[in-house]
N, C-alpha and C positions, 0 to 999 in steps of 0.2 A: 174233240175227236168224236167222230161218228161211230157208234157201236155197231159191230158187225151183226149179221143175222144168221139164222140157221142155213140159209141158202149159201152164204159165203163160206160157212163151215165145211160144206161138202163140195165146194167149187174146186178144191185141190187137196190132195192128201196132206200137204205141208200145213195147210190151214187147220185141218182137223187136229193134227199133232200140236201145232203152236197154240191153238185155243183150248188145249187140254181136253179134247174130245167133247167140247161143249161147255166145260166149266167156265171158260173165259167169256161166255155169253151172258153170265150172270149180271143183272143190272146193278147189283149191290156187291161191292168188294170182290171183284173177280179174282184178284190175287189170293185172297184168303180162301175163296171157294176152291181154287186150284190147289192150294196147299192142303186143304182138308181132303180133297179127292186123293191127292198123293198119299196122305196119311192112311186113308181107307184102303188104298191099293197096295200099300207096302207089305202087308202079310202075305199077299199072293206071291211076291218075290221070295219071301222066306220059305214058302211051301214048295215053290217050283224050282228053286236053284239049290244045287247041292252044297254050296259053301260060299263064304264071303268073297273069294276070288272071282267067282262067277258074277256076283252082284256088282262088284266094282268094274268088271269088264262091261257088263250091261250098262251101268251108269256112264261109262266112258262113251259107249256107242250112243246112248241117249243124249249126252252132252253134245257130241259132234253132230248128230242128226238135228239137234235143237238149234244149232248155229244156222244150219241151212233152212230149217222150217221157220224159225223166227225171222230170219232175214227176208225170205220170200214173202211171208205174211205181213211183216212190217212195211215192205215196199207196196204191197197191194192195198194196205190200209192207209198209206200215206204218213205213217208215223213209225219210226224204227222200233220204239219200245211202247207200242200201243198197250193200253191197260188190259185189253182182252187177251194178249199173249201171256199165257200162264204156264207154259211148258217149263220155263226157267224156274218157277217156284216149285213145280212138281219134282224136277230132277234134284234141286237143292234140298228139298225136304227129305227125299229118299236118301241122300248122302248123310244128312243129319241123323235120320232114324237108324242108319246102319251102325252108328256109334252110340246110340241111346239105349240105356237099359230097357229090357222088354217088358215094361209095365205100363199100363195106361197113364198113370200119374207122370212118370218120367217122359213118356212120349208127348203128353199134353204140354208139359213144361218146355220140351224141345220145340214144339210147334209154336208156342207163344214167343219163345226167344227168337226163333227164326223170323217170324212175322214182324216182331219189334225191329230187328236189325234191318230187315228188308224195307220196311216203311221209313224208319228214321234215317237210314243210310249214313252212319257216322263215317268219318274218314278212316280208311281210304275207300270205302264202298262208293261214295259219291264221286270221288276222284276217278275211280276205275270206270264208273258209269259214263262220265264225261269224256274220258280218254279213249275208250274203246267204242268203236262204232259198229253198226249193223248187228247181225245175228250174234256175233261173238260178244259184243258189248251187252246185249240183252241177257245172254247166258252167264257171263262171267261175274257180273256184279252180284248176282244171287249166290254164286259159289263163295264169294268173299263174305257176304252176309251170313252164309251158312258157317263159315269159319269162326265168325264172332259167336254165333249161337253155340257152336261146339266148344269153344273155349270157356264160355260161361257155364255151360252144361257140365263140363269136366270138373270145374271148380265146385259146383253144387253137388255133384255126385261124390266128390272127394269129401266134402264137408258133411253131407247129410245121407249119403247112400249107404 
């Protein structure tokens, strides 16, 4: 896969979104860079939004928009789930952080758990990734990985929180 460049990033608004405002241009571990950017941006949502209902509404809009942005960008790059597309990681980590205790330690654990499940893709994550195509497939497999991270996080918080 040919990595996109900054010119591609600004060729269409969908590319800018799908590439995580440039995080996906990272030559090393763009998915992790996108996840870390998502973590860094999460406090802005907490400050700007009045309650969790607004956050989940926004995440729904971001997920649906991500389907279209990832689909268009994947077609332009010639690979549906090109490694530079990191919006899916960003939306998924925002979902995970919404349920994570608001301490840096728990958030760091949540980020590591999410990245683990996103990279390893245990069943059904890999099955979902294979079964769902286009932008929806790009977005939904990360939501399933987020579900695994949330399950393990809930157990850890119950045991050690």
